[in-house]
C-alpha positions in Angstrom: 102.2 17.9 78.7 100.9 18.3 81.9 101.7 20.2 85.0 103.2 18.7 87.9 100.4 19.0 90.3 101.1 19.7 94.0 99.2 17.5 96.6 96.8 18.4 98.8 97.1 18.0 102.7 95.2 17.7 105.5 91.6 18.3 103.6 91.9 16.0 100.6 89.2 15.3 98.3 86.7 14.1 98.7 86.6 14.6 102.3 85.0 17.4 104.5 87.4 18.0 107.4 89.2 20.1 108.2 87.3 22.6 107.0 90.0 24.5 105.0 93.6 23.6 104.2 95.3 26.7 103.8 95.1 28.5 107.3 94.5 27.3 111.0 91.5 27.9 113.1 90.7 26.7 116.8 88.0 27.4 119.3 85.6 27.3 116.6 81.8 29.5 117.1 79.2 29.5 114.8 76.8 32.2 113.9 74.0 31.5 111.4 72.7 34.5 109.4 71.6 35.3 106.1 71.4 31.7 105.1 75.0 31.5 105.6 77.0 29.7 108.7 79.9 32.0 109.9 82.5 30.2 112.1 84.9 32.4 114.1 88.3 31.0 115.2 91.1 31.7 117.2 93.8 32.3 114.8 96.3 29.8 115.4 99.7 30.7 113.6 102.9 29.3 113.3 105.7 30.4 115.8 109.4 29.7 115.1 112.4 29.3 117.4 115.7 31.2 116.9 116.7 28.4 114.5 113.5 28.9 112.4 112.0 25.6 113.5 108.6 25.5 114.1 107.7 25.4 118.0 105.0 24.4 120.5 101.9 27.0 120.0 102.6 29.5 123.1 99.3 31.2 122.0 100.9 34.7 123.2 100.9 36.5 120.0 97.4 36.1 118.9 95.5 38.8 118.9 93.3 38.2 115.6 89.9 36.3 115.1 89.8 34.5 111.9 86.5 34.1 109.8 85.3 31.7 107.2 81.7 31.2 105.9 79.6 28.8 103.6 76.1 28.2 102.7 76.7 24.7 101.7 79.1 23.3 104.3 81.6 22.2 102.0 82.9 25.3 100.4 84.1 27.9 102.4 85.0 31.6 101.9 87.9 32.9 103.8 86.7 36.1 105.3 90.5 36.6 106.5 91.3 38.2 110.2 89.6 40.5 112.7 92.4 42.7 114.2 90.9 42.4 118.0 93.7 43.0 120.5 97.1 45.0 120.5 97.9 48.3 119.1 96.6 47.3 116.0 93.5 46.0 116.8 89.9 47.5 117.7 90.3 46.5 121.7 93.7 48.2 122.1 93.3 47.4 126.2 93.7 43.9 125.2 96.9 41.8 124.5 95.3 38.4 123.4 92.3 37.3 121.6 91.1 33.7 121.9 88.2 31.4 121.9 85.5 33.8 120.3 81.7 33.7 120.7 79.5 35.6 118.0 75.6 36.5 118.1 73.3 38.1 116.1 70.3 40.7 117.8 67.9 42.8 116.3 68.3 46.1 118.3 66.1 49.2 117.5 64.8 47.2 114.5 68.6 46.8 113.1 70.7 43.8 112.9 73.3 44.0 115.0 76.3 41.5 115.5 78.4 40.9 118.6 81.9 39.4 118.9 82.9 38.2 122.1 86.8 37.3 122.9 89.0 36.1 126.0 92.0 38.2 126.5 94.2 35.4 127.5 92.7 34.4 130.8 92.2 37.6 132.5 88.8 38.9 131.2 86.5 38.6 128.5 85.7 41.7 125.6 83.3 42.4 123.2 83.0 44.0 119.8 80.0 45.0 117.7 79.3 45.3 114.2 76.4 46.1 111.8 77.9 42.8 109.6 78.8 39.3 110.2 82.4 40.0 108.9 82.9 43.6 110.1 83.7 46.5 110.0 84.1 45.8 113.9 84.0 48.3 116.9 84.9 48.4 120.7 81.9 50.0 121.9 82.7 50.1 125.2 86.6 50.6 125.4 87.6 48.1 128.1 86.6 44.7 129.5 83.0 43.3 129.6 84.0 41.1 132.6 86.9 41.1 134.7 87.8 39.7 138.3 86.0 42.9 139.6 82.7 41.7 138.1 80.3 40.3 140.7 80.8 36.3 141.1 83.8 35.7 139.0 86.5 36.8 141.9 87.7 33.2 142.2 87.5 31.9 138.7 91.1 30.5 137.8 90.3 30.8 134.1 88.3 34.0 132.9 87.7 32.6 129.5 86.2 30.8 126.9 82.6 32.6 126.5 79.8 31.5 124.7 76.4 33.3 124.0 72.8 32.6 124.2 69.9 34.8 122.6 66.6 33.4 124.1 63.4 33.3 122.2 62.3 36.1 124.5 65.3 38.3 123.5 67.2 38.3 126.6 70.6 37.3 126.4 73.2 35.0 128.4 77.0 34.6 128.6 78.7 31.4 129.7 82.6 31.2 130.5 85.2 30.5 132.6 87.3 27.4 133.3 90.8 26.1 135.3 91.1 23.8 138.1 92.2 25.1 141.7 94.5 23.1 143.5 93.5 19.8 144.4 89.8 20.7 143.1 89.4 18.3 140.0 86.1 16.7 140.7 84.6 20.1 141.4 86.4 22.7 140.3 83.6 25.1 140.2 84.9 27.5 137.7 82.1 27.6 135.5 80.2 30.7 135.3 76.7 32.1 133.7 75.5 35.6 133.7 72.8 37.6 132.2 73.8 40.3 129.4 72.0 43.8 129.2 69.6 44.6 126.7 72.4 46.3 124.7 74.4 43.0 124.6 77.2 45.2 125.4 77.0 44.8 129.5 76.2 42.2 132.2 73.8 42.5 134.9 73.5 40.9 138.5 75.8 38.7 139.7 77.5 35.6 138.0 76.5 32.1 139.1 78.4 29.1 139.3 77.5 25.9 136.9 78.6 22.8 139.0 80.1 21.2 136.1 81.7 18.0 137.2 85.5 18.0 136.1 85.1 21.2 134.7 88.1 22.5 132.4 87.5 24.8 129.6 85.3 25.7 126.7 81.7 26.7 127.8 78.9 26.1 125.1 75.4 26.7 125.2 72.6 26.0 122.8 68.6 25.1 123.3 66.3 22.3 121.6 63.2 21.0 122.2 62.7 23.4 125.1 65.8 22.0 127.1 69.0 24.0 127.5 72.1 22.7 127.0 75.6 23.7 128.7 78.5 21.8 127.2 82.1 21.9 128.1 85.5 20.3 128.2 86.5 18.2 131.1 89.9 18.0 132.8 92.6 16.2 132.3 93.1 14.8 135.8 94.6 11.2 135.7 93.5 9.7 138.8 90.5 7.6 139.6 87.5 9.2 139.0 83.7 8.3 140.2 81.7 6.1 138.3 79.7 8.3 135.9 82.1 11.1 135.7 83.2 12.9 132.3 86.5 11.0 130.8 89.5 13.5 130.5 89.5 15.8 127.6 86.3 15.1 126.6 83.2 16.9 125.5 80.3 16.6 128.7 77.0 18.2 128.7 74.3 19.1 131.2 70.6 20.1 130.9 68.1 22.6 132.4 64.5 24.0 132.0 66.1 27.3 132.3 69.1 29.4 130.6 70.4 30.1 134.5 69.7 26.5 135.4 69.7 24.4 138.0 71.9 22.1 136.0 71.8 18.3 135.6 74.6 16.4 134.4 74.3 14.1 131.9 77.1 12.8 130.2 79.6 13.0 127.2 79.2 13.5 123.5 82.6 14.1 121.9 85.8 12.1 123.0 89.1 13.7 122.7 90.4 14.2 119.0 93.3 11.6 119.8 90.8 9.2 119.8 89.5 9.8 116.3 92.7 11.3 114.7 95.7 10.1 116.6 97.0 13.6 118.0 95.6 14.3 121.2 95.4 18.0 122.6 92.6 20.3 124.1 89.0 19.8 123.2 86.9 22.7 121.8 83.3 22.8 120.2 80.3 24.7 119.2 76.7 23.2 118.7 74.4 25.1 116.3 71.7 24.3 113.7 71.3 25.1 110.3 68.1 24.1 107.9 67.1 22.1 111.0 70.0 19.7 111.1 72.3 20.2 113.8 76.0 20.4 113.6 79.3 20.3 115.8 82.2 22.2 115.1 85.5 21.3 117.0 89.0 21.2 116.4 91.6 18.7 116.0 95.6 19.0 114.6 94.9 17.2 111.6 96.4 19.7 109.3 99.2 20.3 111.4 99.7 16.5 111.6 99.8 16.3 108.0 102.2 18.6 107.6 104.5 17.2 110.4 104.1 19.8 113.0 101.5 19.1 114.8 102.7 21.2 117.8 99.3 22.6 119.2 98.1 24.3 115.5 94.5 23.3 115.6 91.7 23.2 112.6 88.2 23.2 112.8 86.1 20.1 111.7 82.1 19.5 111.4 80.5 16.7 112.0 76.6 15.8 112.6 75.0 16.2 115.8 71.6 14.1 116.9 69.1 15.0 119.9 67.6 11.7 121.0 63.8 11.9 121.7 64.5 11.7 125.4 66.3 14.7 125.0 69.8 12.9 125.5 72.5 13.6 122.7 74.1 10.5 120.7 78.0 10.5 120.8 79.4 12.3 118.0 81.2 10.3 115.2 84.4 12.7 114.3 86.1 11.8 111.0 87.5 13.3 107.9 84.5 12.9 105.9 82.7 15.3 107.5 79.2 16.6 106.5 77.1 16.1 103.3 77.1 19.2 101.1 73.7 20.6 101.4 73.2 22.8 98.0 75.1 23.1 94.8 77.2 25.7 93.9 76.0 28.2 91.4 78.8 29.0 88.9 77.0 31.7 87.2 77.0 34.1 90.2 80.5 36.1 90.7 82.3 33.7 93.2 85.2 35.1 95.3 88.4 33.2 94.7 88.7 32.9 98.2 85.6 30.1 98.5 87.5 27.1 98.5 86.7 23.3 99.0 90.1 21.9 99.0 93.3 23.3 98.0 97.4 22.8 97.2 100.0 25.3 97.8 97.5 28.7 98.1 97.4 31.5 100.4 94.9 34.0 100.9 95.2 37.8 102.2 93.4 41.0 102.3 94.2 44.2 99.8 95.6 47.1 101.4 92.5 49.9 102.2 90.0 47.1 101.0 87.8 44.7 102.4 88.2 42.3 99.2 90.5 39.3 99.5 92.2 37.5 97.0 94.1 34.2 96.2 97.9 34.8 96.8 101.2 32.5 96.6 100.0 30.9 93.4 102.8 28.8 91.8 103.1 26.3 89.3 101.4 22.8 89.8 98.9 24.5 92.7 95.2 24.4 92.5 91.7 25.2 94.0 88.9 22.4 94.0 85.3 23.7 94.6 82.5 20.8 95.5 79.3 20.3 93.7 79.4 23.0 91.1 75.9 22.9 89.0 76.6 24.0 85.3 73.0 22.8 84.4 71.8 21.1 81.3 72.8 23.7 79.0 76.3 23.9 80.4 78.9 26.5 80.3 80.1 28.7 77.3 82.8 30.9 78.9 84.9 31.4 82.0 86.1 34.8 83.4 88.3 35.8 86.3 89.3 38.9 87.8 93.3 38.5 88.2 96.2 40.5 89.1 98.7 39.7 86.7 102.7 38.8 88.1 104.9 36.6 86.2 101.8 35.3 84.0 100.6 31.8 83.4 97.3 30.2 82.9 94.4 28.6 84.6 93.4 25.3 83.5 89.6 24.2 84.2 89.2 20.3 85.0 86.2 18.4 86.0 86.2 16.0 89.1 89.8 15.8 89.7 92.9 18.1 89.2 94.0 16.0 86.2 90.2 15.2 85.2 88.7 16.3 82.0 89.8 19.6 81.0 87.0 22.2 79.9 89.0 25.3 79.0 92.1 27.2 80.1 92.4 31.2 80.6 95.9 32.7 79.5 96.9 35.6 82.2 99.8 37.5 80.5 102.7 38.6 82.9 102.5 42.1 84.2 104.0 44.9 82.1 104.9 47.6 84.5 103.0 48.2 87.6 100.4 45.7 88.9 97.3 45.9 87.2 94.1 44.2 88.3 91.9 43.1 85.0 89.2 40.5 84.0 90.1 37.9 81.6 88.0 35.5 79.7 88.4 32.3 77.8 85.5 29.9 75.8 84.9 26.5 77.7 83.3 23.3 76.7 81.9 20.2 78.0 80.8 21.5 81.5 77.1 20.3 81.9 75.8 19.0 85.1 76.7 18.6 88.6 80.7 18.1 88.7 83.5 19.3 91.0 85.5 21.8 89.6 89.1 22.2 89.8 91.1 25.4 89.0 94.8 24.4 88.3 97.6 27.1 87.8 100.4 26.7 85.6 103.4 28.9 84.8 106.9 29.1 85.7 108.7 27.3 87.9 109.9 30.1 89.7 107.8 33.1 91.2 104.5 33.7 92.0 102.2 33.4 88.8 99.3 36.1 89.6 96.6 36.7 92.2 92.9 35.6 91.6 90.0 37.9 93.1 87.2 36.3 91.6 85.9 34.3 89.0 82.3 33.2 86.9 81.1 31.0 84.1 78.4 32.4 81.6 76.0 30.0 79.8 
């Protein structure tokens, strides 16, 4: 008798967008390090009214930054949330943490990582770490950029940072946004500034980037010796001069120097509403990984699929192409996403929070530990992994590190949640205190490259177990 499978929502096999379906994540920013792409995102979370109904996202309670990473761009590992602002965060002086920017720099011969964030629209802070996933500290105990910083006194929204460490090791930060009354065509609210050698200080005076119809969302990247400043245009609904960016699109300017002067070129990414039928603000990050250029951006596709597209956003990924003349082609945003660039190795220990597709599951951190696990597992829930290479010899056994609760089974299927069954791991119910233990079962019929589905079966009531990690053996 087959288990009644729960349905995927938002990210549906074989598509790659949105990147994950068990959490939201907005305002993405990419960091490439150690042959992985790390994406840092505003931690959108559902808000409810007094009747328990999901209401419009106010952003007012967001004080964490979510982090996911991947080495293949289809299967993503959930690293959880960085506690940034508020009494339980590292930056206790801040009340919110929006629109992160992350960067790596070698200082004193050591790898250092810096996470910049917006404290609502009133200032920009910075955290530092020795790892892209933390732990993080607040190295200065206050905001990096405030309205008292030279050159930013008149910036409407002091937020949305982007950071560049140039080839010579010098750092630059780009930020700002908003539209002063009636100044839609030339808001004058984009800024650029030099960072100190330590990356936790600024030097000199912030300078204006004359971005036409600027709204928010600073971006910066370098390609072929050209610097690209990218941003989201504002939503002015009046007539625009010919050649101006349309409303809510990602526009770009170019320069031969990281501090300008800048020349407006055009737009590259239309508003999410054009592609996905649900509009909203537009926010992006452009990065290179294995000699290929990508653009990360958000859209309300997951919340739309859930029937609650009230400003809750999810990160997507598509290709970006630079033309021979330095221009950028229009980006084609879609649900398909990008190709998987390498297979997943099932013979190395895989964190259970590594997910290609899913139905019903959640993730959470373990108290007093960096370990994360898959939780909320009920009957008919599942996790799918894309492009798993079992090799010519094939797999002989499957092991999983599990925290028993109600108990149940992990059924292993190929290519579809209801595809060929290669093995079944029984997980007994907990008998007394919670115990985390590794269980093992034999498998057969797993050779070559397949999508792998871990299908969870058990009682129709209660949580079956929590899954920490898994691995096959040949």
